[in-house]
ROSE-4610 file (N, C-alpha, C; in Angstrom, 1 decimal, always signed):
// ROSE-4610
residu = [M/M/M/L/L/L/E/E/E/T/T/T/M/M/M/I/I/I/D/D/D/L/L/L/R/R/R/L/L/L/A/A/A/P/P/P/M/M/M/A/A/A/A/A/A/V/V/V/T/T/T/N/N/N/T/T/T/P/P/P/F/F/F/R/R/R/L/L/L/V/V/V/C/C/C/R/R/R/E/E/E/C/C/C/G/G/G/A/A/A/G/G/G/P/P/P/L/L/L/T/T/T/N/N/N/E/E/E/E/E/E/I/I/I/D/D/D/A/A/A/R/R/R/A/A/A/L/L/L/L/L/L/Q/Q/Q/G/G/G/S/S/S/A/A/A/R/R/R/T/T/T/V/V/V/E/E/E/M/M/M/T/T/T/R/R/R/F/F/F/L/L/L/P/P/P/E/E/E/E/E/E/R/R/R/P/P/P/I/I/I/A/A/A/M/M/M/Q/Q/Q/L/L/L/L/L/L/G/G/G/S/S/S/D/D/D/P/P/P/D/D/D/V/V/V/L/L/L/A/A/A/E/E/E/A/A/A/A/A/A/R/R/R/R/R/R/L/L/L/E/E/E/A/A/A/A/A/A/G/G/G/A/A/A/D/D/D/A/A/A/I/I/I/D/D/D/L/L/L/N/N/N/M/M/M/G/G/G/C/C/C/P/P/P/V/V/V/A/A/A/K/K/K/I/I/I/V/V/V/G/G/G/K/K/K/G/G/G/Q/Q/Q/G/G/G/A/A/A/A/A/A/L/L/L/M/M/M/R/R/R/D/D/D/P/P/P/L/L/L/G/G/G/A/A/A/A/A/A/V/V/V/I/I/I/V/V/V/R/R/R/T/T/T/M/M/M/R/R/R/K/K/K/A/A/A/I/I/I/G/G/G/I/I/I/R/R/R/F/F/F/T/T/T/V/V/V/K/K/K/I/I/I/R/R/R/G/G/G/G/G/G/W/W/W/D/D/D/E/E/E/R/R/R/T/T/T/V/V/V/N/N/N/A/A/A/V/V/V/E/E/E/I/I/I/A/A/A/R/R/R/I/I/I/A/A/A/E/E/E/G/G/G/E/E/E/G/G/G/V/V/V/D/D/D/A/A/A/I/I/I/T/T/T/V/V/V/H/H/H/P/P/P/R/R/R/T/T/T/R/R/R/S/S/S/Q/Q/Q/Q/Q/Q/Y/Y/Y/A/A/A/G/G/G/V/V/V/A/A/A/P/P/P/W/W/W/E/E/E/I/I/I/I/I/I/A/A/A/S/S/S/V/V/V/V/V/V/D/D/D/A/A/A/V/V/V/A/A/A/I/I/I/P/P/P/V/V/V/V/V/V/G/G/G/N/N/N/G/G/G/D/D/D/V/V/V/R/R/R/S/S/S/R/R/R/A/A/A/D/D/D/A/A/A/A/A/A/A/A/A/M/M/M/V/V/V/A/A/A/A/A/A/G/G/G/A/A/A/L/L/L/L/L/L/Y/Y/Y/Q/Q/Q/G/G/G/K/K/K/T/T/T/G/G/G/G/G/G/E/E/E/L/L/L/V/V/V/Y/Y/Y/E/E/E/H/H/H/G/G/G/A/A/A/G/G/G/V/V/V/S/S/S/S/S/S/A/A/A/K/K/K/V/V/V/S/S/S/S/S/S/L/L/L/A/A/A/T/T/T/E/E/E/R/R/R/R/R/R]
num = [1/1/1/2/2/2/3/3/3/4/4/4/5/5/5/6/6/6/7/7/7/8/8/8/9/9/9/10/10/10/11/11/11/12/12/12/13/13/13/14/14/14/15/15/15/16/16/16/17/17/17/18/18/18/19/19/19/20/20/20/21/21/21/22/22/22/23/23/23/24/24/24/25/25/25/26/26/26/27/27/27/28/28/28/29/29/29/30/30/30/31/31/31/32/32/32/33/33/33/34/34/34/35/35/35/36/36/36/37/37/37/38/38/38/39/39/39/40/40/40/41/41/41/42/42/42/43/43/43/44/44/44/45/45/45/46/46/46/47/47/47/48/48/48/49/49/49/50/50/50/51/51/51/52/52/52/53/53/53/54/54/54/55/55/55/56/56/56/57/57/57/58/58/58/59/59/59/60/60/60/61/61/61/62/62/62/63/63/63/64/64/64/65/65/65/66/66/66/67/67/67/68/68/68/69/69/69/70/70/70/71/71/71/72/72/72/73/73/73/74/74/74/75/75/75/76/76/76/77/77/77/78/78/78/79/79/79/80/80/80/81/81/81/82/82/82/83/83/83/84/84/84/85/85/85/86/86/86/87/87/87/88/88/88/89/89/89/90/90/90/91/91/91/92/92/92/93/93/93/94/94/94/95/95/95/96/96/96/97/97/97/98/98/98/99/99/99/100/100/100/101/101/101/102/102/102/103/103/103/104/104/104/105/105/105/106/106/106/107/107/107/108/108/108/109/109/109/110/110/110/111/111/111/112/112/112/113/113/113/114/114/114/115/115/115/116/116/116/117/117/117/118/118/118/119/119/119/120/120/120/121/121/121/122/122/122/123/123/123/124/124/124/125/125/125/126/126/126/127/127/127/128/128/128/129/129/129/130/130/130/131/131/131/132/132/132/133/133/133/134/134/134/135/135/135/136/136/136/137/137/137/138/138/138/139/139/139/140/140/140/141/141/141/142/142/142/143/143/143/144/144/144/145/145/145/146/146/146/147/147/147/148/148/148/149/149/149/150/150/150/151/151/151/152/152/152/153/153/153/154/154/154/155/155/155/156/156/156/157/157/157/158/158/158/159/159/159/160/160/160/161/161/161/162/162/162/163/163/163/164/164/164/165/165/165/166/166/166/167/167/167/168/168/168/169/169/169/170/170/170/171/171/171/172/172/172/173/173/173/174/174/174/175/175/175/176/176/176/177/177/177/178/178/178/179/179/179/180/180/180/181/181/181/182/182/182/183/183/183/184/184/184/185/185/185/186/186/186/187/187/187/188/188/188/189/189/189/190/190/190/191/191/191/192/192/192/193/193/193/194/194/194/195/195/195/196/196/196/197/197/197/198/198/198/199/199/199/200/200/200/201/201/201/202/202/202/203/203/203/204/204/204/205/205/205/206/206/206/207/207/207/208/208/208/209/209/209/210/210/210/211/211/211/212/212/212/213/213/213/214/214/214/215/215/215/216/216/216/217/217/217/218/218/218/219/219/219/220/220/220/221/221/221/222/222/222/223/223/223/224/224/224/225/225/225/226/226/226/227/227/227/228/228/228/229/229/229/230/230/230/231/231/231/232/232/232/233/233/233/234/234/234/235/235/235/236/236/236/237/237/237/238/238/238/239/239/239/240/240/240/241/241/241/242/242/242/243/243/243/244/244/244/245/245/245]
x = [+1.0/-0.1/+0.8/+0.8/+1.3/+0.7/+1.7/+1.5/+1.6/+2.4/+2.4/+1.5/+0.5/-0.2/+0.8/+0.6/+1.0/-0.1/+0.7/-0.4/-0.2/-1.6/-1.3/-1.7/-0.9/-0.7/-0.7/-1.9/-2.2/-0.8/+0.0/+0.9/+0.2/+1.0/+0.2/+0.1/-0.8/-1.0/-1.3/-0.8/-1.5/-2.8/-3.8/-5.1/-5.8/-5.4/-6.1/-6.2/-5.3/-5.9/-6.5/-7.7/-8.8/-9.8/-10.5/-11.2/-12.1/-12.9/-13.4/-12.5/-11.4/-10.3/-10.0/-9.5/-8.9/-9.8/-11.2/-12.1/-12.4/-12.3/-12.1/-11.0/-10.0/-9.0/-9.1/-9.4/-9.6/-10.5/-11.9/-12.9/-12.1/-11.0/-10.6/-9.4/-9.2/-7.8/-7.0/-6.8/-5.8/-5.6/-4.5/-4.2/-4.1/-3.0/-2.7/-2.9/-3.7/-3.5/-2.7/-2.5/-1.7/-2.6/-2.7/-3.4/-2.2/-2.8/-2.0/-1.3/-0.2/+1.0/+0.4/+0.9/+0.4/+1.4/+1.5/+2.5/+2.3/+3.4/+3.4/+3.2/+3.8/+3.7/+2.2/+1.7/+0.6/-0.7/-0.7/-1.0/-0.9/+0.2/+0.5/-0.1/-0.4/-0.7/-2.5/-3.0/-4.6/-5.1/-4.3/-5.0/-6.2/-7.5/-8.6/-8.8/-7.9/-8.3/-7.0/-6.0/-4.9/-5.6/-5.9/-6.8/-7.7/-8.4/-9.6/-8.6/-7.8/-6.9/-6.4/-6.6/-5.8/-7.0/-8.2/-9.5/-9.6/-10.1/-10.2/-11.7/-11.8/-13.0/-12.3/-12.8/-12.8/-12.2/-13.1/-12.8/-11.7/-11.2/-9.8/-8.6/-8.6/-7.4/-6.8/-6.0/-4.7/-4.5/-3.8/-3.8/-2.6/-1.6/-0.4/-0.8/-0.1/-0.3/+1.0/+1.3/+2.6/+2.8/+4.1/+4.2/+5.2/+5.0/+6.0/+6.4/+7.7/+8.6/+9.8/+10.8/+12.0/+12.6/+11.5/+12.2/+11.9/+13.0/+12.7/+11.6/+11.4/+11.1/+9.3/+8.9/+7.7/+7.3/+7.9/+7.6/+7.2/+8.0/+7.7/+6.6/+6.5/+5.3/+3.5/+4.0/+2.6/+2.5/+3.6/+3.8/+3.2/+3.6/+2.8/+1.2/+0.6/-0.9/-1.6/-0.7/-1.4/-1.7/-0.5/-0.6/-1.7/-2.0/-2.8/-4.3/-4.3/-5.6/-5.5/-5.2/-5.5/-4.5/-3.9/-3.1/-1.9/-2.2/-1.4/+0.1/+0.4/+1.9/+2.2/+3.4/+3.7/+4.7/+4.7/+5.8/+6.5/+7.4/+8.0/+8.6/+7.9/+8.3/+9.8/+10.6/+12.0/+12.1/+10.7/+10.9/+10.4/+9.4/+8.7/+9.3/+9.5/+10.5/+10.2/+8.8/+8.4/+8.7/+9.2/+9.7/+9.6/+8.2/+7.8/+8.0/+8.4/+8.7/+10.1/+10.7/+12.3/+12.7/+12.0/+12.5/+12.3/+11.8/+11.3/+12.0/+13.0/+14.2/+13.2/+12.3/+11.4/+11.4/+10.6/+10.6/+11.9/+12.5/+13.8/+14.9/+14.7/+15.7/+16.5/+15.6/+16.4/+17.3/+17.5/+18.7/+19.6/+19.9/+20.9/+21.7/+21.2/+22.0/+21.4/+22.5/+22.4/+22.4/+23.2/+23.3/+21.8/+21.6/+20.5/+19.1/+19.1/+18.2/+18.1/+19.2/+19.6/+18.7/+19.0/+18.4/+17.0/+16.2/+15.0/+14.2/+14.9/+14.4/+14.5/+15.6/+16.1/+14.9/+14.5/+13.5/+12.1/+11.9/+10.4/+10.3/+11.5/+11.2/+11.3/+11.9/+12.0/+10.2/+9.7/+8.4/+7.4/+7.5/+6.1/+6.5/+5.1/+5.7/+5.0/+4.4/+3.6/+4.8/+4.2/+5.3/+5.5/+7.0/+7.7/+8.4/+8.2/+8.5/+9.1/+9.9/+10.5/+10.3/+10.1/+10.5/+11.4/+11.9/+13.4/+13.2/+14.3/+14.7/+16.1/+16.1/+17.9/+18.7/+18.4/+19.4/+18.8/+19.5/+19.4/+19.1/+20.6/+20.8/+22.1/+22.5/+23.4/+24.6/+24.8/+26.2/+26.3/+25.0/+24.4/+23.9/+23.8/+22.7/+23.2/+22.6/+22.8/+21.8/+21.0/+19.7/+20.1/+21.4/+22.2/+22.2/+23.3/+23.6/+22.3/+21.1/+20.0/+19.4/+19.3/+19.0/+19.4/+20.7/+21.4/+21.1/+21.2/+20.7/+19.7/+18.4/+17.3/+17.0/+17.8/+17.9/+18.7/+19.9/+20.0/+19.4/+18.7/+17.6/+16.2/+16.4/+14.8/+13.9/+13.7/+12.4/+12.5/+11.3/+10.3/+10.6/+10.8/+10.6/+11.0/+11.5/+12.0/+11.3/+10.5/+10.5/+11.5/+11.6/+12.8/+12.3/+12.0/+11.7/+13.2/+13.7/+15.2/+15.2/+14.6/+14.8/+15.4/+16.2/+16.7/+15.5/+15.9/+14.9/+15.0/+16.7/+16.4/+15.6/+15.7/+14.9/+13.5/+12.8/+11.5/+11.0/+9.9/+9.6/+9.9/+10.8/+11.5/+12.3/+12.1/+13.1/+12.5/+13.2/+12.9/+13.6/+12.6/+13.3/+14.2/+15.4/+16.8/+16.3/+15.7/+15.4/+16.4/+17.9/+19.0/+19.5/+18.9/+19.2/+18.4/+17.3/+16.5/+16.9/+17.6/+18.3/+19.2/+20.1/+21.4/+20.7/+20.0/+19.3/+18.6/+18.3/+17.7/+18.6/+20.0/+21.3/+21.9/+21.7/+22.3/+21.7/+20.5/+20.0/+18.9/+18.7/+17.6/+16.3/+16.1/+14.2/+14.1/+12.7/+11.7/+11.9/+12.5/+12.3/+11.3/+10.8/+9.8/+9.8/+9.9/+10.3/+9.1/+9.5/+8.5/+9.4/+8.3/+8.3/+8.5/+7.3/+6.9/+6.7/+5.9/+4.8/+3.4/+3.4/+2.0/+0.8/+1.6/+0.8/+1.6/+0.6/+1.0/+2.2/+2.8/+3.8/+5.2/+4.9/+5.7/+5.9/+4.9/+4.8/+5.8/+5.7/+6.4/+7.9/+8.1/+9.7/+10.2/+9.4/+10.0/+10.5/+9.8/+9.7/+11.0/+11.3/+12.5/+13.7/+13.4/+14.7/+14.7/+14.0/+14.1/+13.5/+12.6/+11.7/+10.3/+9.8/+8.4/+8.0/+6.9/+6.5/+5.4/+5.7/+4.8/+4.1/+2.7/+2.4/+2.3/+2.4/+2.1/+0.8/+0.1/-1.2/-1.1/-1.8/-1.6/-3.1/-4.1/-5.6/-5.7/-5.3/-5.8/-5.7/-5.7/-6.1/-5.4/-6.1/-5.0/-4.5/-3.4/-3.0/-3.7/-4.5/-4.9/-5.6/-6.9/-7.9/-7.3/-7.4/-6.9/-5.2/-4.5/-3.0/-2.6/-3.0/-2.1/-1.0/-0.3/+0.5/+1.7/+2.7/+4.2/+4.8/+6.0/+6.7/+8.1/+8.3/+9.5/+9.6/+10.5/+10.4/+10.6/+11.1/+11.1/+10.1/+9.0/+8.0/+6.5/+6.3/+4.9/+4.0/+4.3/+3.4/+3.5/+2.1/+2.3/+1.3/+1.2/+0.8/+0.9/-0.2/-0.3/+0.0/+0.4/+1.1/+0.7/+0.9/+0.8/+1.9/+1.9/+3.2/+4.0]
y = [-1.1/+0.2/+1.3/+2.3/+3.6/+4.4/+5.3/+5.7/+7.0/+7.8/+9.3/+10.1/+10.7/+11.5/+12.6/+11.9/+12.9/+13.4/+14.3/+14.7/+13.9/+13.7/+12.6/+13.7/+13.4/+14.4/+13.9/+14.4/+14.2/+14.4/+13.6/+14.1/+14.4/+15.3/+15.6/+14.5/+14.1/+13.3/+13.4/+13.8/+14.0/+13.4/+14.0/+13.4/+12.9/+13.1/+12.4/+13.2/+13.8/+14.7/+15.7/+15.7/+16.8/+17.2/+17.8/+18.4/+17.0/+16.1/+15.0/+14.2/+13.8/+13.1/+13.3/+14.8/+15.3/+15.3/+15.8/+15.4/+14.2/+13.3/+11.6/+11.3/+12.1/+11.7/+12.2/+14.0/+14.6/+13.8/+13.5/+12.8/+11.4/+10.5/+9.8/+10.0/+11.0/+11.5/+12.3/+12.7/+13.5/+14.7/+15.1/+16.7/+17.5/+18.1/+19.1/+18.3/+19.0/+18.4/+19.2/+18.4/+19.0/+18.8/+19.8/+19.5/+18.8/+18.5/+17.9/+19.1/+18.7/+19.4/+20.8/+21.8/+22.8/+23.4/+23.4/+24.1/+25.6/+26.2/+27.6/+28.8/+28.0/+28.7/+29.1/+27.9/+27.7/+28.5/+28.6/+29.4/+30.8/+31.4/+32.5/+32.8/+32.1/+32.1/+32.3/+32.0/+32.0/+30.8/+29.7/+28.4/+28.1/+27.9/+27.3/+26.4/+25.4/+24.2/+24.0/+24.9/+24.9/+25.9/+27.1/+27.5/+27.1/+26.1/+25.1/+24.5/+23.7/+23.1/+23.9/+25.0/+25.7/+25.9/+25.6/+25.9/+24.8/+25.5/+24.6/+25.3/+24.3/+24.7/+24.9/+25.7/+26.0/+25.3/+23.9/+22.8/+21.9/+22.3/+21.5/+22.2/+23.4/+24.2/+23.4/+23.2/+23.8/+22.8/+23.6/+22.9/+23.6/+22.8/+23.2/+22.9/+24.0/+24.1/+23.5/+22.8/+22.1/+22.8/+23.4/+24.1/+23.4/+23.3/+22.4/+23.8/+23.5/+25.1/+24.8/+25.5/+25.7/+27.3/+28.1/+29.2/+30.3/+30.7/+31.2/+32.5/+33.2/+34.2/+33.7/+33.0/+32.5/+31.7/+30.9/+30.2/+30.8/+32.1/+32.8/+34.0/+34.3/+34.6/+34.1/+32.8/+31.8/+31.5/+31.4/+31.3/+32.3/+33.6/+35.1/+34.8/+34.4/+34.3/+33.2/+32.1/+31.2/+31.6/+32.5/+32.7/+33.6/+34.9/+35.7/+35.2/+33.9/+33.2/+32.4/+32.5/+31.6/+30.4/+29.8/+28.6/+29.1/+27.5/+27.5/+27.5/+26.9/+26.5/+26.5/+26.7/+26.2/+24.9/+24.3/+23.2/+23.3/+23.0/+23.0/+21.8/+21.4/+19.8/+19.8/+19.1/+19.0/+17.1/+16.4/+14.8/+14.0/+15.0/+14.1/+13.7/+12.4/+11.6/+11.5/+11.8/+11.6/+12.4/+11.3/+12.0/+13.4/+13.6/+15.0/+16.0/+15.6/+16.9/+17.2/+16.1/+16.2/+16.8/+16.4/+16.7/+18.4/+19.0/+20.5/+21.2/+20.4/+20.6/+20.9/+20.5/+20.8/+19.2/+19.5/+18.0/+17.5/+16.3/+15.7/+16.3/+16.7/+17.6/+18.8/+19.3/+20.4/+20.1/+18.7/+18.2/+17.8/+18.2/+18.0/+19.5/+20.3/+21.9/+22.5/+21.9/+22.6/+24.2/+24.9/+26.1/+26.7/+26.2/+26.6/+26.5/+25.4/+25.1/+25.9/+25.9/+27.3/+28.7/+29.1/+30.2/+30.2/+28.9/+29.1/+29.1/+27.9/+28.1/+29.7/+30.4/+31.4/+32.4/+32.5/+33.3/+33.0/+32.2/+31.6/+32.2/+31.9/+32.2/+33.6/+34.3/+35.9/+36.3/+35.6/+36.0/+36.0/+34.9/+34.4/+34.3/+34.4/+34.5/+33.5/+32.3/+31.5/+30.0/+29.4/+28.1/+27.5/+27.3/+26.7/+25.6/+24.5/+23.1/+22.5/+21.4/+21.2/+19.8/+19.1/+17.7/+17.4/+16.3/+16.1/+14.3/+13.9/+12.4/+12.4/+11.0/+10.6/+11.1/+11.6/+11.9/+11.7/+12.0/+11.9/+10.6/+9.8/+8.6/+7.9/+6.9/+6.2/+6.9/+7.6/+8.3/+9.6/+10.6/+11.8/+11.6/+10.7/+11.0/+11.6/+12.9/+14.5/+14.5/+13.6/+14.3/+15.2/+14.6/+15.7/+17.0/+16.9/+18.2/+19.5/+19.0/+19.3/+19.8/+19.3/+19.2/+20.2/+20.4/+21.5/+22.8/+22.8/+24.0/+24.7/+23.6/+24.2/+24.8/+24.0/+24.4/+26.1/+26.1/+27.3/+28.3/+28.3/+29.5/+29.2/+28.8/+29.2/+28.5/+27.0/+26.5/+25.9/+25.6/+25.2/+23.9/+22.8/+21.3/+20.5/+19.7/+18.9/+17.4/+17.1/+15.6/+15.0/+13.7/+12.9/+11.7/+11.4/+10.3/+9.9/+8.6/+8.0/+7.6/+7.1/+6.6/+7.7/+7.4/+8.5/+8.4/+9.5/+9.6/+8.5/+7.9/+6.8/+5.3/+5.4/+4.4/+4.3/+5.6/+5.7/+5.2/+4.0/+3.3/+1.8/+1.4/+0.1/+0.0/-1.6/-1.8/-1.3/-1.7/-1.1/+0.2/+1.3/+2.6/+2.2/+3.2/+3.0/+4.2/+3.3/+4.7/+5.3/+4.6/+5.0/+6.4/+7.0/+8.0/+9.1/+8.8/+9.7/+9.8/+8.7/+8.6/+9.8/+9.5/+10.7/+12.3/+12.2/+13.7/+14.3/+13.1/+13.9/+14.2/+13.3/+14.0/+14.7/+15.5/+16.5/+17.7/+18.0/+19.4/+19.2/+20.4/+20.3/+20.9/+21.1/+21.4/+20.1/+19.9/+18.4/+17.7/+16.4/+15.9/+14.8/+14.9/+13.8/+12.8/+11.6/+10.2/+9.8/+9.4/+9.0/+7.9/+6.8/+5.7/+4.2/+3.6/+2.4/+2.0/+3.2/+3.2/+2.6/+1.8/+1.1/+0.6/+0.8/+0.2/+0.9/+0.7/+0.9/+0.3/-0.7/-1.4/-0.7/-0.3/+0.6/+1.6/+2.4/+3.7/+3.4/+2.6/+2.7/+2.5/+1.6/+1.3/+2.4/+3.5/+4.3/+5.6/+5.7/+6.6/+6.3/+5.3/+4.5/+4.8/+4.8/+5.7/+6.7/+7.7/+8.9/+10.0/+9.5/+10.8/+11.0/+11.9/+12.4/+11.0/+11.3/+10.3/+10.7/+9.9/+9.6/+8.5/+7.8/+6.7/+6.3/+5.3/+4.6/+4.0/+5.1/+4.2/+3.1/+1.8/+1.0/+0.5/+0.8/+0.3/-0.2/-0.3/-1.3/-0.2/-0.3/+0.4/+1.7/+2.7/+4.1/+4.0/+4.7/+4.5/+5.6/+6.5/+7.8/+7.1/+6.5/+5.9/+5.2/+5.4/+4.4/+4.9/+5.1/+5.2/+6.4/+7.2/+8.5/+8.5/+7.3/+7.7/+6.9/+7.6/+6.9/+7.7/+7.0/+7.0/+7.8/+9.0/+9.8/+11.3/+12.0/+13.5/+14.1/+13.6/+14.6/+14.1/+13.2/+13.0/+13.6/+14.4/+15.3/+14.8/+13.8/+13.9/+12.8/+12.3/+10.9/+11.4/+10.9/+11.3/+10.1/+10.2/+9.4/+9.5/+8.8/+9.1/+7.8/+8.3/+7.2/+6.4/+5.0/+5.0/+4.8]
z = [+0.3/+0.0/+0.1/-1.1/-0.6/+0.4/+0.9/+2.1/+2.3/+1.6/+2.0/+0.8/+1.0/+0.2/-1.1/-2.4/-3.3/-4.3/-5.0/-6.4/-7.2/-7.9/-8.6/-10.4/-11.1/-12.0/-13.6/-14.6/-15.7/-17.0/-17.5/-18.3/-19.8/-20.6/-22.1/-22.9/-23.5/-24.4/-25.5/-27.1/-28.0/-28.7/-29.0/-29.0/-28.3/-26.9/-25.8/-24.9/-24.1/-23.2/-23.2/-23.9/-24.1/-23.0/-23.0/-21.4/-20.9/-21.8/-21.4/-20.6/-21.3/-20.7/-19.6/-19.4/-18.5/-17.1/-17.2/-16.5/-15.8/-16.7/-16.0/-15.4/-15.4/-14.7/-13.3/-13.4/-12.2/-11.5/-11.9/-11.0/-10.3/-11.1/-10.6/-9.5/-9.2/-8.1/-8.4/-10.2/-10.6/-10.1/-9.9/-9.3/-10.7/-10.4/-11.8/-13.2/-14.0/-15.3/-16.2/-17.5/-18.7/-19.9/-20.9/-21.6/-22.9/-24.0/-25.2/-25.4/-26.4/-26.6/-27.6/-27.7/-28.2/-29.2/-30.5/-31.4/-31.1/-30.6/-30.5/-31.7/-32.6/-33.9/-34.3/-34.5/-35.2/-33.8/-32.9/-31.9/-31.9/-32.6/-32.6/-33.9/-34.7/-36.2/-35.9/-35.2/-35.2/-35.3/-35.5/-36.1/-35.1/-35.8/-34.8/-34.3/-34.9/-34.1/-33.0/-33.2/-31.8/-30.7/-31.2/-30.2/-29.2/-30.0/-29.2/-28.0/-28.7/-27.7/-26.5/-26.4/-25.2/-24.5/-24.8/-23.7/-22.8/-21.6/-20.3/-19.7/-18.8/-17.7/-16.2/-16.0/-14.6/-13.5/-13.4/-12.7/-13.0/-14.3/-14.6/-13.5/-13.2/-12.9/-11.4/-10.9/-11.8/-13.0/-14.1/-15.5/-16.1/-16.6/-17.4/-19.2/-19.6/-21.1/-21.6/-22.4/-23.1/-24.2/-24.3/-26.0/-26.7/-28.0/-28.9/-29.8/-29.8/-30.7/-31.1/-31.4/-31.5/-31.7/-32.1/-31.6/-30.5/-30.0/-28.5/-28.3/-29.2/-29.1/-29.5/-30.5/-30.3/-29.7/-29.1/-27.8/-26.4/-26.5/-25.2/-25.5/-26.6/-26.6/-27.0/-27.1/-27.0/-25.6/-25.0/-23.2/-22.3/-23.1/-22.4/-22.7/-23.8/-24.1/-23.2/-22.9/-22.3/-21.1/-20.5/-18.9/-19.1/-19.8/-19.8/-20.0/-20.4/-20.8/-19.7/-18.8/-17.3/-17.2/-18.0/-17.4/-16.4/-15.5/-14.2/-14.2/-15.6/-15.5/-17.4/-17.8/-18.8/-18.8/-19.9/-20.1/-21.3/-21.3/-22.8/-23.1/-24.5/-25.0/-25.1/-24.7/-25.1/-25.0/-25.5/-25.3/-26.4/-27.3/-28.5/-29.3/-29.5/-30.3/-31.9/-31.8/-33.5/-34.3/-35.7/-36.7/-37.0/-37.2/-38.1/-37.0/-36.1/-34.8/-34.7/-34.5/-34.5/-35.8/-37.0/-38.3/-38.5/-37.4/-37.5/-36.2/-35.9/-34.6/-33.4/-33.0/-31.9/-31.3/-30.2/-29.2/-28.8/-29.0/-28.5/-29.4/-30.4/-31.1/-30.4/-29.3/-28.9/-28.0/-27.3/-26.2/-27.6/-28.8/-29.6/-29.3/-28.5/-28.7/-27.3/-26.7/-25.2/-25.1/-26.1/-26.0/-26.5/-27.2/-28.3/-27.1/-26.4/-25.4/-23.9/-23.7/-23.0/-23.1/-24.2/-24.8/-24.7/-25.3/-25.3/-24.2/-23.2/-21.7/-21.0/-21.3/-20.7/-21.3/-22.7/-22.9/-22.6/-22.2/-22.1/-20.6/-19.8/-18.2/-18.1/-18.9/-18.5/-19.0/-19.9/-20.4/-19.7/-18.2/-18.1/-16.3/-15.5/-14.2/-13.1/-14.0/-13.4/-13.9/-12.9/-13.0/-14.4/-14.5/-15.7/-15.7/-16.5/-16.2/-17.8/-17.7/-18.6/-18.9/-20.2/-20.0/-21.6/-20.8/-21.5/-21.8/-22.2/-22.9/-22.3/-22.3/-21.7/-22.4/-23.8/-24.7/-26.1/-27.4/-28.5/-29.3/-28.4/-29.3/-27.7/-28.0/-26.8/-26.9/-27.9/-27.6/-27.5/-27.1/-26.4/-25.1/-24.2/-22.9/-22.3/-22.5/-21.8/-21.1/-20.2/-19.6/-18.4/-17.9/-16.3/-17.1/-18.1/-18.8/-18.9/-19.6/-19.9/-18.5/-17.4/-16.1/-15.8/-15.7/-15.2/-15.7/-16.8/-17.9/-17.4/-17.5/-17.1/-15.6/-14.6/-13.4/-13.2/-14.1/-14.3/-14.6/-15.9/-16.1/-15.6/-14.2/-13.3/-13.4/-14.0/-14.1/-12.9/-13.2/-11.4/-11.1/-12.4/-11.9/-13.6/-13.6/-14.9/-14.9/-16.0/-16.2/-17.0/-16.6/-17.3/-17.9/-19.2/-19.8/-20.2/-19.5/-19.9/-21.0/-21.8/-22.8/-23.7/-24.8/-25.7/-26.8/-27.7/-29.0/-30.0/-30.2/-31.1/-30.5/-29.2/-28.5/-28.7/-29.1/-28.8/-27.9/-27.7/-26.5/-26.4/-27.1/-27.3/-25.8/-25.6/-24.2/-23.0/-22.1/-20.4/-20.0/-19.9/-19.5/-18.5/-18.5/-18.0/-16.7/-15.2/-14.5/-13.8/-14.0/-13.2/-13.9/-14.9/-15.7/-14.9/-14.5/-13.9/-12.2/-11.7/-10.6/-10.8/-11.7/-12.2/-11.9/-12.7/-12.8/-11.4/-10.5/-9.0/-8.5/-8.4/-7.7/-8.5/-9.1/-10.2/-9.8/-9.4/-9.5/-8.1/-7.8/-6.4/-6.5/-8.1/-8.0/-8.6/-8.2/-8.4/-9.7/-9.6/-10.9/-11.0/-12.4/-12.4/-13.4/-12.5/-13.3/-14.4/-15.5/-16.6/-17.3/-17.6/-18.2/-17.5/-18.2/-17.5/-16.2/-15.8/-14.4/-14.8/-14.7/-15.1/-13.9/-12.8/-11.9/-10.2/-9.4/-7.8/-7.5/-7.6/-7.4/-8.3/-9.8/-10.3/-9.6/-9.5/-8.7/-7.3/-6.7/-5.2/-5.8/-6.7/-7.2/-7.5/-8.5/-8.9/-7.8/-7.0/-5.8/-5.0/-4.8/-4.4/-4.8/-6.1/-6.9/-6.9/-5.9/-5.6/-6.5/-7.7/-8.2/-8.1/-8.6/-8.8/-9.7/-9.9/-11.2/-12.3/-13.3/-14.3/-14.4/-14.6/-14.6/-16.4/-16.7/-18.0/-18.1/-18.9/-19.5/-20.3/-19.8/-21.0/-21.2/-20.7/-21.0/-19.8/-18.9/-17.4/-16.5/-15.2/-14.1/-14.1/-13.9/-13.7/-12.3/-11.8/-10.5/-9.6/-10.4/-9.2/-8.5/-8.6/-7.3/-6.6/-5.2/-4.4/-4.2/-5.1/-5.2/-4.9/-4.1/-3.9/-2.9/-2.3/-1.5/-2.0/-2.0/-2.0/-1.1/-0.9/+0.6/-0.1/+0.2/-0.3/+0.1/+0.4/+0.7/-0.5/-1.2/-2.8/-4.0/-3.5/-4.3/-4.0/-4.9/-4.7/-5.8/-7.2/-8.2/-8.8/-9.3/-10.2/-11.4/-12.5/-13.9/-14.6/-15.5/-16.6/-18.1/-18.7/-20.1/-20.8/-22.4/-23.5/-23.3/-23.3/-23.8/-25.1]
């Protein structure tokens, strides 16, 4: 049985985490919610579909908006607009491994340029006053496992927390998530670290916490960890969430 109460958080899932889904998760015990990823440039260009994705109901708060992009100024302006629209937090997507996303220099591709990533994070941090978080991967491939480097950069630029999916972009979702990479990030920074990957049950949640991280839960079509699963024993733990594998 999980023991200490923690926040149960919903992770962003493209084409999944819309308002009905978010409300179901909230009813099942989720705390802070996150919408599906938003293309920053499309938002500024007034895309009706993108604007619709940013809408939420009062009962969904607190809610974070995740942004996708590669241009610091575009991302900063999109973050400002979302803050003005009532978002409680902004999350920068540096972890998406999908080919059409990284092909545009977005998502996990940002990890290939640590200095460029620093500029993006710094520009976004200066643009908003609300909570700002970043989600990363273990690295681009097995030759560039740089999660610790990127986490330290993000912390230095003032982010409030960082989420780590420990597989590299080249791994996609294959194999077993190497949680030791998450543990190395926990050891390297003072801000909260959210562990992400292969958490599909309460037992997995307890094991992830034992590794010293906060949690994202893997959603596999079975039960969610939300209901009756709000306790995890760790001083550093404060969140648990759901994501698509």
